[in-house]
mmCIF file as Biopython writes it, N, C-alpha, C and O atoms, coordinates in Angstrom:
data_model
#
loop_
_atom_site.group_PDB
_atom_site.id
_atom_site.type_symbol
_atom_site.label_atom_id
_atom_site.label_alt_id
_atom_site.label_comp_id
_atom_site.label_asym_id
_atom_site.label_entity_id
_atom_site.label_seq_id
_atom_site.pdbx_PDB_ins_code
_atom_site.Cartn_x
_atom_site.Cartn_y
_atom_site.Cartn_z
_atom_site.occupancy
_atom_site.B_iso_or_equiv
_atom_site.auth_seq_id
_atom_site.auth_asym_id
_atom_site.pdbx_PDB_model_num
ATOM 1   N N  . UNK A ? 1  ? 0.834  -1.173 0.000   1.0 0.0 1  A 1 
ATOM 2   C CA . UNK A ? 1  ? 0.000  0.000  0.000   1.0 0.0 1  A 1 
ATOM 3   C C  . UNK A ? 1  ? 0.886  1.245  0.000   1.0 0.0 1  A 1 
ATOM 4   O O  . UNK A ? 1  ? 1.915  1.284  0.675   1.0 0.0 1  A 1 
ATOM 5   N N  . UNK A ? 2  ? 0.486  2.239  -0.746  1.0 0.0 2  A 1 
ATOM 6   C CA . UNK A ? 2  ? 1.298  3.447  -0.865  1.0 0.0 2  A 1 
ATOM 7   C C  . UNK A ? 2  ? 0.776  4.521  0.080   1.0 0.0 2  A 1 
ATOM 8   O O  . UNK A ? 2  ? -0.428 4.758  0.176   1.0 0.0 2  A 1 
ATOM 9   N N  . UNK A ? 3  ? 1.692  5.150  0.760   1.0 0.0 3  A 1 
ATOM 10  C CA . UNK A ? 3  ? 1.281  6.275  1.594   1.0 0.0 3  A 1 
ATOM 11  C C  . UNK A ? 3  ? 1.486  7.541  0.784   1.0 0.0 3  A 1 
ATOM 12  O O  . UNK A ? 3  ? 2.382  7.583  -0.059  1.0 0.0 3  A 1 
ATOM 13  N N  . UNK A ? 4  ? 0.720  8.532  1.001   1.0 0.0 4  A 1 
ATOM 14  C CA . UNK A ? 4  ? 0.858  9.789  0.267   1.0 0.0 4  A 1 
ATOM 15  C C  . UNK A ? 4  ? 2.183  10.449 0.585   1.0 0.0 4  A 1 
ATOM 16  O O  . UNK A ? 4  ? 2.668  10.288 1.705   1.0 0.0 4  A 1 
ATOM 17  N N  . UNK A ? 5  ? 2.769  11.147 -0.284  1.0 0.0 5  A 1 
ATOM 18  C CA . UNK A ? 5  ? 4.056  11.790 -0.041  1.0 0.0 5  A 1 
ATOM 19  C C  . UNK A ? 5  ? 5.109  11.264 -0.998  1.0 0.0 5  A 1 
ATOM 20  O O  . UNK A ? 5  ? 4.790  10.637 -2.009  1.0 0.0 5  A 1 
ATOM 21  N N  . UNK A ? 6  ? 6.339  11.519 -0.678  1.0 0.0 6  A 1 
ATOM 22  C CA . UNK A ? 6  ? 7.413  11.125 -1.569  1.0 0.0 6  A 1 
ATOM 23  C C  . UNK A ? 6  ? 7.753  9.653  -1.390  1.0 0.0 6  A 1 
ATOM 24  O O  . UNK A ? 6  ? 8.128  9.210  -0.305  1.0 0.0 6  A 1 
ATOM 25  N N  . UNK A ? 7  ? 7.619  8.928  -2.449  1.0 0.0 7  A 1 
ATOM 26  C CA . UNK A ? 7  ? 7.906  7.501  -2.411  1.0 0.0 7  A 1 
ATOM 27  C C  . UNK A ? 7  ? 9.219  7.226  -3.129  1.0 0.0 7  A 1 
ATOM 28  O O  . UNK A ? 7  ? 9.349  7.510  -4.320  1.0 0.0 7  A 1 
ATOM 29  N N  . UNK A ? 8  ? 10.178 6.685  -2.423  1.0 0.0 8  A 1 
ATOM 30  C CA . UNK A ? 8  ? 11.450 6.319  -3.052  1.0 0.0 8  A 1 
ATOM 31  C C  . UNK A ? 8  ? 12.102 7.525  -3.695  1.0 0.0 8  A 1 
ATOM 32  O O  . UNK A ? 8  ? 12.148 8.613  -3.121  1.0 0.0 8  A 1 
ATOM 33  N N  . UNK A ? 9  ? 12.601 7.311  -4.887  1.0 0.0 9  A 1 
ATOM 34  C CA . UNK A ? 9  ? 13.212 8.415  -5.615  1.0 0.0 9  A 1 
ATOM 35  C C  . UNK A ? 9  ? 14.516 8.857  -5.001  1.0 0.0 9  A 1 
ATOM 36  O O  . UNK A ? 9  ? 14.926 8.363  -3.951  1.0 0.0 9  A 1 
ATOM 37  N N  . UNK A ? 10 ? 15.132 9.747  -5.636  1.0 0.0 10 A 1 
ATOM 38  C CA . UNK A ? 10 ? 16.419 10.283 -5.202  1.0 0.0 10 A 1 
ATOM 39  C C  . UNK A ? 10 ? 16.132 11.643 -4.591  1.0 0.0 10 A 1 
ATOM 40  O O  . UNK A ? 10 ? 15.897 12.608 -5.319  1.0 0.0 10 A 1 
ATOM 41  N N  . UNK A ? 11 ? 16.147 11.735 -3.305  1.0 0.0 11 A 1 
ATOM 42  C CA . UNK A ? 11 ? 15.783 12.927 -2.536  1.0 0.0 11 A 1 
ATOM 43  C C  . UNK A ? 11 ? 14.368 13.391 -2.878  1.0 0.0 11 A 1 
ATOM 44  O O  . UNK A ? 11 ? 14.043 14.571 -2.751  1.0 0.0 11 A 1 
ATOM 45  N N  . UNK A ? 12 ? 13.554 12.472 -3.302  1.0 0.0 12 A 1 
ATOM 46  C CA . UNK A ? 12 ? 12.179 12.823 -3.622  1.0 0.0 12 A 1 
ATOM 47  C C  . UNK A ? 12 ? 11.992 13.445 -4.991  1.0 0.0 12 A 1 
ATOM 48  O O  . UNK A ? 12 ? 10.885 13.864 -5.331  1.0 0.0 12 A 1 
ATOM 49  N N  . UNK A ? 13 ? 13.059 13.516 -5.792  1.0 0.0 13 A 1 
ATOM 50  C CA . UNK A ? 13 ? 12.948 14.127 -7.108  1.0 0.0 13 A 1 
ATOM 51  C C  . UNK A ? 13 ? 13.022 13.099 -8.233  1.0 0.0 13 A 1 
ATOM 52  O O  . UNK A ? 13 ? 12.859 13.452 -9.401  1.0 0.0 13 A 1 
ATOM 53  N N  . UNK A ? 14 ? 13.264 11.845 -7.899  1.0 0.0 14 A 1 
ATOM 54  C CA . UNK A ? 14 ? 13.327 10.803 -8.911  1.0 0.0 14 A 1 
ATOM 55  C C  . UNK A ? 14 ? 14.483 11.007 -9.874  1.0 0.0 14 A 1 
ATOM 56  O O  . UNK A ? 14 ? 15.582 11.393 -9.477  1.0 0.0 14 A 1 
ATOM 57  N N  . UNK A ? 15 ? 14.220 10.746 -11.128 1.0 0.0 15 A 1 
ATOM 58  C CA . UNK A ? 15 ? 15.253 10.823 -12.165 1.0 0.0 15 A 1 
ATOM 59  C C  . UNK A ? 15 ? 15.837 12.235 -12.273 1.0 0.0 15 A 1 
ATOM 60  O O  . UNK A ? 15 ? 17.037 12.397 -12.494 1.0 0.0 15 A 1 
ATOM 61  N N  . UNK A ? 16 ? 14.997 13.244 -12.120 1.0 0.0 16 A 1 
ATOM 62  C CA . UNK A ? 16 ? 15.451 14.638 -12.197 1.0 0.0 16 A 1 
ATOM 63  C C  . UNK A ? 16 ? 16.481 14.940 -11.112 1.0 0.0 16 A 1 
ATOM 64  O O  . UNK A ? 16 ? 17.446 15.665 -11.354 1.0 0.0 16 A 1 
ATOM 65  N N  . UNK A ? 17 ? 16.281 14.396 -9.937  1.0 0.0 17 A 1 
ATOM 66  C CA . UNK A ? 17 ? 17.233 14.587 -8.837  1.0 0.0 17 A 1 
ATOM 67  C C  . UNK A ? 17 ? 18.577 13.954 -9.130  1.0 0.0 17 A 1 
ATOM 68  O O  . UNK A ? 17 ? 19.622 14.511 -8.795  1.0 0.0 17 A 1 
ATOM 69  N N  . UNK A ? 18 ? 18.547 12.778 -9.762  1.0 0.0 18 A 1 
ATOM 70  C CA . UNK A ? 18 ? 19.799 12.120 -10.136 1.0 0.0 18 A 1 
ATOM 71  C C  . UNK A ? 18 ? 20.556 12.971 -11.144 1.0 0.0 18 A 1 
ATOM 72  O O  . UNK A ? 18 ? 21.772 13.128 -11.030 1.0 0.0 18 A 1 
ATOM 73  N N  . UNK A ? 19 ? 19.860 13.518 -12.123 1.0 0.0 19 A 1 
ATOM 74  C CA . UNK A ? 19 ? 20.512 14.379 -13.129 1.0 0.0 19 A 1 
ATOM 75  C C  . UNK A ? 19 ? 21.133 15.622 -12.491 1.0 0.0 19 A 1 
ATOM 76  O O  . UNK A ? 19 ? 22.231 16.031 -12.868 1.0 0.0 19 A 1 
ATOM 77  N N  . UNK A ? 20 ? 20.444 16.212 -11.545 1.0 0.0 20 A 1 
ATOM 78  C CA . UNK A ? 20 ? 20.975 17.391 -10.849 1.0 0.0 20 A 1 
ATOM 79  C C  . UNK A ? 20 ? 22.231 17.020 -10.069 1.0 0.0 20 A 1 
ATOM 80  O O  . UNK A ? 20 ? 23.211 17.764 -10.092 1.0 0.0 20 A 1 
ATOM 81  N N  . UNK A ? 21 ? 22.216 15.892 -9.387  1.0 0.0 21 A 1 
ATOM 82  C CA . UNK A ? 21 ? 23.383 15.450 -8.609  1.0 0.0 21 A 1 
ATOM 83  C C  . UNK A ? 21 ? 24.581 15.203 -9.525  1.0 0.0 21 A 1 
ATOM 84  O O  . UNK A ? 21 ? 25.700 15.603 -9.204  1.0 0.0 21 A 1 
ATOM 85  N N  . UNK A ? 22 ? 24.354 14.551 -10.656 1.0 0.0 22 A 1 
ATOM 86  C CA . UNK A ? 22 ? 25.436 14.295 -11.610 1.0 0.0 22 A 1 
ATOM 87  C C  . UNK A ? 22 ? 25.992 15.604 -12.145 1.0 0.0 22 A 1 
ATOM 88  O O  . UNK A ? 22 ? 27.207 15.750 -12.276 1.0 0.0 22 A 1 
ATOM 89  N N  . UNK A ? 23 ? 25.125 16.557 -12.454 1.0 0.0 23 A 1 
ATOM 90  C CA . UNK A ? 23 ? 25.571 17.854 -12.966 1.0 0.0 23 A 1 
ATOM 91  C C  . UNK A ? 23 ? 26.408 18.593 -11.922 1.0 0.0 23 A 1 
ATOM 92  O O  . UNK A ? 23 ? 27.430 19.188 -12.264 1.0 0.0 23 A 1 
ATOM 93  N N  . UNK A ? 24 ? 26.002 18.564 -10.687 1.0 0.0 24 A 1 
ATOM 94  C CA . UNK A ? 24 ? 26.748 19.235 -9.616  1.0 0.0 24 A 1 
ATOM 95  C C  . UNK A ? 24 ? 28.129 18.604 -9.454  1.0 0.0 24 A 1 
ATOM 96  O O  . UNK A ? 24 ? 29.129 19.311 -9.327  1.0 0.0 24 A 1 
ATOM 97  N N  . UNK A ? 25 ? 28.182 17.283 -9.459  1.0 0.0 25 A 1 
ATOM 98  C CA . UNK A ? 25 ? 29.473 16.591 -9.330  1.0 0.0 25 A 1 
ATOM 99  C C  . UNK A ? 25 ? 30.370 16.911 -10.512 1.0 0.0 25 A 1 
ATOM 100 O O  . UNK A ? 25 ? 31.564 17.151 -10.333 1.0 0.0 25 A 1 
ATOM 101 N N  . UNK A ? 26 ? 29.806 16.919 -11.731 1.0 0.0 26 A 1 
ATOM 102 C CA . UNK A ? 26 ? 30.594 17.227 -12.924 1.0 0.0 26 A 1 
ATOM 103 C C  . UNK A ? 26 ? 31.163 18.647 -12.864 1.0 0.0 26 A 1 
ATOM 104 O O  . UNK A ? 26 ? 32.313 18.866 -13.243 1.0 0.0 26 A 1 
ATOM 105 N N  . UNK A ? 27 ? 30.379 19.597 -12.398 1.0 0.0 27 A 1 
ATOM 106 C CA . UNK A ? 27 ? 30.847 20.982 -12.284 1.0 0.0 27 A 1 
ATOM 107 C C  . UNK A ? 27 ? 31.973 21.092 -11.263 1.0 0.0 27 A 1 
ATOM 108 O O  . UNK A ? 27 ? 32.957 21.793 -11.498 1.0 0.0 27 A 1 
ATOM 109 N N  . UNK A ? 28 ? 31.839 20.415 -10.146 1.0 0.0 28 A 1 
ATOM 110 C CA . UNK A ? 28 ? 32.879 20.446 -9.109  1.0 0.0 28 A 1 
ATOM 111 C C  . UNK A ? 28 ? 34.177 19.851 -9.641  1.0 0.0 28 A 1 
ATOM 112 O O  . UNK A ? 28 ? 35.249 20.422 -9.439  1.0 0.0 28 A 1 
ATOM 113 N N  . UNK A ? 29 ? 34.088 18.702 -10.323 1.0 0.0 29 A 1 
ATOM 114 C CA . UNK A ? 29 ? 35.286 18.062 -10.888 1.0 0.0 29 A 1 
ATOM 115 C C  . UNK A ? 29 ? 35.924 18.977 -11.932 1.0 0.0 29 A 1 
ATOM 116 O O  . UNK A ? 29 ? 37.144 19.136 -11.951 1.0 0.0 29 A 1 
ATOM 117 N N  . UNK A ? 30 ? 35.113 19.576 -12.795 1.0 0.0 30 A 1 
ATOM 118 C CA . UNK A ? 30 ? 35.620 20.474 -13.841 1.0 0.0 30 A 1 
ATOM 119 C C  . UNK A ? 30 ? 36.329 21.683 -13.227 1.0 0.0 30 A 1 
ATOM 120 O O  . UNK A ? 30 ? 37.368 22.107 -13.731 1.0 0.0 30 A 1 
ATOM 121 N N  . UNK A ? 31 ? 35.785 22.235 -12.156 1.0 0.0 31 A 1 
ATOM 122 C CA . UNK A ? 31 ? 36.380 23.416 -11.522 1.0 0.0 31 A 1 
ATOM 123 C C  . UNK A ? 31 ? 37.699 23.088 -10.826 1.0 0.0 31 A 1 
ATOM 124 O O  . UNK A ? 31 ? 38.533 23.974 -10.636 1.0 0.0 31 A 1 
ATOM 125 N N  . UNK A ? 32 ? 37.895 21.829 -10.444 1.0 0.0 32 A 1 
ATOM 126 C CA . UNK A ? 32 ? 39.111 21.440 -9.741  1.0 0.0 32 A 1 
ATOM 127 C C  . UNK A ? 32 ? 40.257 21.098 -10.689 1.0 0.0 32 A 1 
ATOM 128 O O  . UNK A ? 32 ? 41.383 20.894 -10.236 1.0 0.0 32 A 1 
ATOM 129 N N  . UNK A ? 33 ? 39.995 21.030 -11.989 1.0 0.0 33 A 1 
ATOM 130 C CA . UNK A ? 33 ? 41.035 20.700 -12.960 1.0 0.0 33 A 1 
ATOM 131 C C  . UNK A ? 33 ? 42.017 21.872 -13.084 1.0 0.0 33 A 1 
ATOM 132 O O  . UNK A ? 33 ? 41.596 23.027 -13.145 1.0 0.0 33 A 1 
ATOM 133 N N  . UNK A ? 34 ? 43.314 21.580 -13.121 1.0 0.0 34 A 1 
ATOM 134 C CA . UNK A ? 34 ? 44.290 22.652 -13.307 1.0 0.0 34 A 1 
ATOM 135 C C  . UNK A ? 34 ? 44.205 23.225 -14.720 1.0 0.0 34 A 1 
ATOM 136 O O  . UNK A ? 34 ? 43.895 22.513 -15.675 1.0 0.0 34 A 1 
ATOM 137 N N  . UNK A ? 35 ? 44.481 24.495 -14.833 1.0 0.0 35 A 1 
ATOM 138 C CA . UNK A ? 35 ? 44.420 25.161 -16.134 1.0 0.0 35 A 1 
ATOM 139 C C  . UNK A ? 35 ? 45.790 25.134 -16.783 1.0 0.0 35 A 1 
ATOM 140 O O  . UNK A ? 35 ? 46.551 26.095 -16.668 1.0 0.0 35 A 1 
ATOM 141 N N  . UNK A ? 36 ? 46.109 24.051 -17.458 1.0 0.0 36 A 1 
ATOM 142 C CA . UNK A ? 36 ? 47.418 23.889 -18.070 1.0 0.0 36 A 1 
ATOM 143 C C  . UNK A ? 36 ? 47.598 24.793 -19.279 1.0 0.0 36 A 1 
ATOM 144 O O  . UNK A ? 36 ? 48.657 25.396 -19.452 1.0 0.0 36 A 1 
ATOM 145 N N  . UNK A ? 37 ? 46.580 24.891 -20.111 1.0 0.0 37 A 1 
ATOM 146 C CA . UNK A ? 37 ? 46.710 25.666 -21.340 1.0 0.0 37 A 1 
ATOM 147 C C  . UNK A ? 37 ? 46.917 27.150 -21.062 1.0 0.0 37 A 1 
ATOM 148 O O  . UNK A ? 37 ? 47.804 27.772 -21.646 1.0 0.0 37 A 1 
ATOM 149 N N  . UNK A ? 38 ? 46.117 27.714 -20.187 1.0 0.0 38 A 1 
ATOM 150 C CA . UNK A ? 38 ? 46.209 29.146 -19.961 1.0 0.0 38 A 1 
ATOM 151 C C  . UNK A ? 38 ? 47.545 29.550 -19.352 1.0 0.0 38 A 1 
ATOM 152 O O  . UNK A ? 38 ? 48.109 30.574 -19.736 1.0 0.0 38 A 1 
ATOM 153 N N  . UNK A ? 39 ? 48.064 28.763 -18.408 1.0 0.0 39 A 1 
ATOM 154 C CA . UNK A ? 39 ? 49.341 29.122 -17.793 1.0 0.0 39 A 1 
ATOM 155 C C  . UNK A ? 39 ? 50.473 28.956 -18.792 1.0 0.0 39 A 1 
ATOM 156 O O  . UNK A ? 39 ? 51.399 29.767 -18.813 1.0 0.0 39 A 1 
ATOM 157 N N  . UNK A ? 40 ? 50.416 27.918 -19.621 1.0 0.0 40 A 1 
ATOM 158 C CA . UNK A ? 40 ? 51.441 27.718 -20.640 1.0 0.0 40 A 1 
ATOM 159 C C  . UNK A ? 40 ? 51.407 28.816 -21.684 1.0 0.0 40 A 1 
ATOM 160 O O  . UNK A ? 40 ? 52.452 29.284 -22.137 1.0 0.0 40 A 1 
ATOM 161 N N  . UNK A ? 41 ? 50.216 29.225 -22.063 1.0 0.0 41 A 1 
ATOM 162 C CA . UNK A ? 41 ? 50.070 30.278 -23.059 1.0 0.0 41 A 1 
ATOM 163 C C  . UNK A ? 41 ? 50.590 31.597 -22.510 1.0 0.0 41 A 1 
ATOM 164 O O  . UNK A ? 41 ? 51.309 32.308 -23.212 1.0 0.0 41 A 1 
ATOM 165 N N  . UNK A ? 42 ? 50.252 31.937 -21.299 1.0 0.0 42 A 1 
ATOM 166 C CA . UNK A ? 42 ? 50.709 33.207 -20.744 1.0 0.0 42 A 1 
ATOM 167 C C  . UNK A ? 42 ? 52.225 33.192 -20.544 1.0 0.0 42 A 1 
ATOM 168 O O  . UNK A ? 42 ? 52.883 34.218 -20.720 1.0 0.0 42 A 1 
ATOM 169 N N  . UNK A ? 43 ? 52.783 32.037 -20.178 1.0 0.0 43 A 1 
ATOM 170 C CA . UNK A ? 43 ? 54.230 31.938 -20.022 1.0 0.0 43 A 1 
ATOM 171 C C  . UNK A ? 43 ? 54.927 32.124 -21.359 1.0 0.0 43 A 1 
ATOM 172 O O  . UNK A ? 43 ? 55.955 32.796 -21.450 1.0 0.0 43 A 1 
ATOM 173 N N  . UNK A ? 44 ? 54.354 31.519 -22.398 1.0 0.0 44 A 1 
ATOM 174 C CA . UNK A ? 44 ? 54.940 31.650 -23.730 1.0 0.0 44 A 1 
ATOM 175 C C  . UNK A ? 44 ? 54.849 33.087 -24.228 1.0 0.0 44 A 1 
ATOM 176 O O  . UNK A ? 44 ? 55.779 33.592 -24.857 1.0 0.0 44 A 1 
ATOM 177 N N  . UNK A ? 45 ? 53.738 33.735 -23.949 1.0 0.0 45 A 1 
ATOM 178 C CA . UNK A ? 45 ? 53.592 35.143 -24.349 1.0 0.0 45 A 1 
ATOM 179 C C  . UNK A ? 45 ? 54.620 36.018 -23.640 1.0 0.0 45 A 1 
ATOM 180 O O  . UNK A ? 45 ? 55.211 36.904 -24.257 1.0 0.0 45 A 1 
ATOM 181 N N  . UNK A ? 46 ? 54.834 35.779 -22.364 1.0 0.0 46 A 1 
ATOM 182 C CA . UNK A ? 46 ? 55.836 36.526 -21.604 1.0 0.0 46 A 1 
ATOM 183 C C  . UNK A ? 46 ? 57.222 36.292 -22.185 1.0 0.0 46 A 1 
ATOM 184 O O  . UNK A ? 46 ? 58.025 37.218 -22.302 1.0 0.0 46 A 1 
ATOM 185 N N  . UNK A ? 47 ? 57.492 35.045 -22.546 1.0 0.0 47 A 1 
ATOM 186 C CA . UNK A ? 47 ? 58.778 34.697 -23.138 1.0 0.0 47 A 1 
ATOM 187 C C  . UNK A ? 47 ? 58.987 35.425 -24.469 1.0 0.0 47 A 1 
ATOM 188 O O  . UNK A ? 47 ? 60.077 35.930 -24.738 1.0 0.0 47 A 1 
ATOM 189 N N  . UNK A ? 48 ? 57.951 35.479 -25.291 1.0 0.0 48 A 1 
ATOM 190 C CA . UNK A ? 48 ? 58.029 36.189 -26.581 1.0 0.0 48 A 1 
ATOM 191 C C  . UNK A ? 48 ? 58.289 37.679 -26.366 1.0 0.0 48 A 1 
ATOM 192 O O  . UNK A ? 48 ? 59.075 38.292 -27.089 1.0 0.0 48 A 1 
ATOM 193 N N  . UNK A ? 49 ? 57.630 38.247 -25.378 1.0 0.0 49 A 1 
ATOM 194 C CA . UNK A ? 49 ? 57.827 39.668 -25.076 1.0 0.0 49 A 1 
ATOM 195 C C  . UNK A ? 49 ? 59.259 39.941 -24.626 1.0 0.0 49 A 1 
ATOM 196 O O  . UNK A ? 49 ? 59.855 40.944 -25.018 1.0 0.0 49 A 1 
ATOM 197 N N  . UNK A ? 50 ? 59.813 39.046 -23.798 1.0 0.0 50 A 1 
ATOM 198 C CA . UNK A ? 50 ? 61.196 39.214 -23.331 1.0 0.0 50 A 1 
ATOM 199 C C  . UNK A ? 50 ? 62.179 39.147 -24.501 1.0 0.0 50 A 1 
ATOM 200 O O  . UNK A ? 50 ? 63.158 39.892 -24.540 1.0 0.0 50 A 1 
ATOM 201 N N  . UNK A ? 51 ? 61.910 38.248 -25.456 1.0 0.0 51 A 1 
ATOM 202 C CA . UNK A ? 51 ? 62.758 38.152 -26.645 1.0 0.0 51 A 1 
ATOM 203 C C  . UNK A ? 51 ? 62.658 39.432 -27.467 1.0 0.0 51 A 1 
ATOM 204 O O  . UNK A ? 51 ? 63.668 39.954 -27.939 1.0 0.0 51 A 1 
ATOM 205 N N  . UNK A ? 52 ? 61.439 39.936 -27.635 1.0 0.0 52 A 1 
ATOM 206 C CA . UNK A ? 52 ? 61.223 41.150 -28.427 1.0 0.0 52 A 1 
ATOM 207 C C  . UNK A ? 52 ? 61.905 42.362 -27.793 1.0 0.0 52 A 1 
ATOM 208 O O  . UNK A ? 52 ? 62.391 43.243 -28.503 1.0 0.0 52 A 1 
ATOM 209 N N  . UNK A ? 53 ? 61.943 42.409 -26.468 1.0 0.0 53 A 1 
ATOM 210 C CA . UNK A ? 53 ? 62.599 43.537 -25.786 1.0 0.0 53 A 1 
ATOM 211 C C  . UNK A ? 53 ? 64.110 43.373 -25.732 1.0 0.0 53 A 1 
ATOM 212 O O  . UNK A ? 53 ? 64.817 44.295 -25.326 1.0 0.0 53 A 1 
ATOM 213 N N  . UNK A ? 54 ? 64.611 42.217 -26.133 1.0 0.0 54 A 1 
ATOM 214 C CA . UNK A ? 54 ? 66.050 41.987 -26.118 1.0 0.0 54 A 1 
ATOM 215 C C  . UNK A ? 54 ? 66.585 41.554 -24.761 1.0 0.0 54 A 1 
ATOM 216 O O  . UNK A ? 54 ? 67.794 41.588 -24.534 1.0 0.0 54 A 1 
ATOM 217 N N  . UNK A ? 55 ? 65.711 41.153 -23.867 1.0 0.0 55 A 1 
ATOM 218 C CA . UNK A ? 55 ? 66.132 40.718 -22.534 1.0 0.0 55 A 1 
ATOM 219 C C  . UNK A ? 55 ? 66.797 39.350 -22.561 1.0 0.0 55 A 1 
ATOM 220 O O  . UNK A ? 55 ? 67.636 39.044 -21.715 1.0 0.0 55 A 1 
ATOM 221 N N  . UNK A ? 56 ? 66.414 38.513 -23.554 1.0 0.0 56 A 1 
ATOM 222 C CA . UNK A ? 56 ? 67.008 37.184 -23.685 1.0 0.0 56 A 1 
ATOM 223 C C  . UNK A ? 56 ? 67.414 36.947 -25.137 1.0 0.0 56 A 1 
ATOM 224 O O  . UNK A ? 56 ? 66.869 37.559 -26.056 1.0 0.0 56 A 1 
ATOM 225 N N  . UNK A ? 57 ? 68.377 36.053 -25.328 1.0 0.0 57 A 1 
ATOM 226 C CA . UNK A ? 57 ? 68.822 35.719 -26.682 1.0 0.0 57 A 1 
ATOM 227 C C  . UNK A ? 57 ? 67.871 34.692 -27.306 1.0 0.0 57 A 1 
ATOM 228 O O  . UNK A ? 57 ? 67.015 34.125 -26.627 1.0 0.0 57 A 1 
ATOM 229 N N  . UNK A ? 58 ? 68.040 34.467 -28.617 1.0 0.0 58 A 1 
ATOM 230 C CA . UNK A ? 58 ? 67.210 33.475 -29.285 1.0 0.0 58 A 1 
ATOM 231 C C  . UNK A ? 58 ? 67.477 32.073 -28.738 1.0 0.0 58 A 1 
ATOM 232 O O  . UNK A ? 58 ? 66.564 31.254 -28.638 1.0 0.0 58 A 1 
ATOM 233 N N  . UNK A ? 59 ? 68.727 31.806 -28.387 1.0 0.0 59 A 1 
ATOM 234 C CA . UNK A ? 59 ? 69.074 30.504 -27.824 1.0 0.0 59 A 1 
ATOM 235 C C  . UNK A ? 59 ? 68.377 30.296 -26.480 1.0 0.0 59 A 1 
ATOM 236 O O  . UNK A ? 59 ? 67.844 29.221 -26.203 1.0 0.0 59 A 1 
ATOM 237 N N  . UNK A ? 60 ? 68.390 31.336 -25.655 1.0 0.0 60 A 1 
ATOM 238 C CA . UNK A ? 60 ? 67.715 31.265 -24.360 1.0 0.0 60 A 1 
ATOM 239 C C  . UNK A ? 60 ? 66.203 31.107 -24.553 1.0 0.0 60 A 1 
ATOM 240 O O  . UNK A ? 60 ? 65.549 30.365 -23.821 1.0 0.0 60 A 1 
ATOM 241 N N  . UNK A ? 61 ? 65.662 31.810 -25.543 1.0 0.0 61 A 1 
ATOM 242 C CA . UNK A ? 61 ? 64.239 31.708 -25.866 1.0 0.0 61 A 1 
ATOM 243 C C  . UNK A ? 61 ? 63.877 30.267 -26.223 1.0 0.0 61 A 1 
ATOM 244 O O  . UNK A ? 61 ? 62.910 29.712 -25.701 1.0 0.0 61 A 1 
ATOM 245 N N  . UNK A ? 62 ? 64.673 29.660 -27.130 1.0 0.0 62 A 1 
ATOM 246 C CA . UNK A ? 62 ? 64.416 28.278 -27.560 1.0 0.0 62 A 1 
ATOM 247 C C  . UNK A ? 62 ? 64.501 27.304 -26.387 1.0 0.0 62 A 1 
ATOM 248 O O  . UNK A ? 62 ? 63.676 26.399 -26.261 1.0 0.0 62 A 1 
ATOM 249 N N  . UNK A ? 63 ? 65.500 27.495 -25.533 1.0 0.0 63 A 1 
ATOM 250 C CA . UNK A ? 63 ? 65.679 26.609 -24.382 1.0 0.0 63 A 1 
ATOM 251 C C  . UNK A ? 63 ? 64.491 26.708 -23.421 1.0 0.0 63 A 1 
ATOM 252 O O  . UNK A ? 63 ? 63.963 25.695 -22.960 1.0 0.0 63 A 1 
ATOM 253 N N  . UNK A ? 64 ? 64.083 27.940 -23.131 1.0 0.0 64 A 1 
ATOM 254 C CA . UNK A ? 64 ? 62.971 28.136 -22.205 1.0 0.0 64 A 1 
ATOM 255 C C  . UNK A ? 64 ? 61.639 27.687 -22.820 1.0 0.0 64 A 1 
ATOM 256 O O  . UNK A ? 64 ? 60.771 27.175 -22.113 1.0 0.0 64 A 1 
ATOM 257 N N  . UNK A ? 65 ? 61.481 27.874 -24.107 1.0 0.0 65 A 1 
ATOM 258 C CA . UNK A ? 65 ? 60.259 27.447 -24.790 1.0 0.0 65 A 1 
ATOM 259 C C  . UNK A ? 65 ? 60.098 25.931 -24.684 1.0 0.0 65 A 1 
ATOM 260 O O  . UNK A ? 65 ? 58.997 25.437 -24.439 1.0 0.0 65 A 1 
ATOM 261 N N  . UNK A ? 66 ? 61.200 25.192 -24.870 1.0 0.0 66 A 1 
ATOM 262 C CA . UNK A ? 66 ? 61.137 23.729 -24.732 1.0 0.0 66 A 1 
ATOM 263 C C  . UNK A ? 66 ? 60.781 23.329 -23.302 1.0 0.0 66 A 1 
ATOM 264 O O  . UNK A ? 66 ? 60.043 22.370 -23.077 1.0 0.0 66 A 1 
ATOM 265 N N  . UNK A ? 67 ? 61.312 24.068 -22.356 1.0 0.0 67 A 1 
ATOM 266 C CA . UNK A ? 67 ? 61.036 23.780 -20.955 1.0 0.0 67 A 1 
ATOM 267 C C  . UNK A ? 67 ? 59.556 24.013 -20.629 1.0 0.0 67 A 1 
ATOM 268 O O  . UNK A ? 67 ? 58.949 23.239 -19.888 1.0 0.0 67 A 1 
ATOM 269 N N  . UNK A ? 68 ? 58.985 25.077 -21.182 1.0 0.0 68 A 1 
ATOM 270 C CA . UNK A ? 68 ? 57.568 25.376 -20.957 1.0 0.0 68 A 1 
ATOM 271 C C  . UNK A ? 68 ? 56.699 24.307 -21.585 1.0 0.0 68 A 1 
ATOM 272 O O  . UNK A ? 68 ? 55.685 23.913 -21.008 1.0 0.0 68 A 1 
ATOM 273 N N  . UNK A ? 69 ? 57.088 23.828 -22.771 1.0 0.0 69 A 1 
ATOM 274 C CA . UNK A ? 69 ? 56.292 22.824 -23.480 1.0 0.0 69 A 1 
ATOM 275 C C  . UNK A ? 69 ? 56.224 21.506 -22.720 1.0 0.0 69 A 1 
ATOM 276 O O  . UNK A ? 69 ? 55.257 20.759 -22.872 1.0 0.0 69 A 1 
ATOM 277 N N  . UNK A ? 70 ? 57.234 21.207 -21.904 1.0 0.0 70 A 1 
ATOM 278 C CA . UNK A ? 70 ? 57.249 19.962 -21.140 1.0 0.0 70 A 1 
ATOM 279 C C  . UNK A ? 70 ? 56.241 19.966 -20.005 1.0 0.0 70 A 1 
ATOM 280 O O  . UNK A ? 70 ? 55.811 18.899 -19.567 1.0 0.0 70 A 1 
ATOM 281 N N  . UNK A ? 71 ? 55.852 21.131 -19.521 1.0 0.0 71 A 1 
ATOM 282 C CA . UNK A ? 71 ? 54.943 21.234 -18.371 1.0 0.0 71 A 1 
ATOM 283 C C  . UNK A ? 71 ? 53.559 20.869 -18.734 1.0 0.0 71 A 1 
ATOM 284 O O  . UNK A ? 71 ? 52.669 20.902 -17.883 1.0 0.0 71 A 1 
#
């Protein structure tokens, strides 16, 4: 016999509640990922600027660029 009210389901929302929980977990995992591309890009841009200003030689630029690419 069924009693009135929320029967079973996931927090009383059923399938919709499961989808919300999965979305929340996915957002949390996504936010915790390190931003490898942006830091590498900004480092490379800084390196290019230093070369353009004459602060480093082309050899130093190439060496540091390879080092950044490894990260």
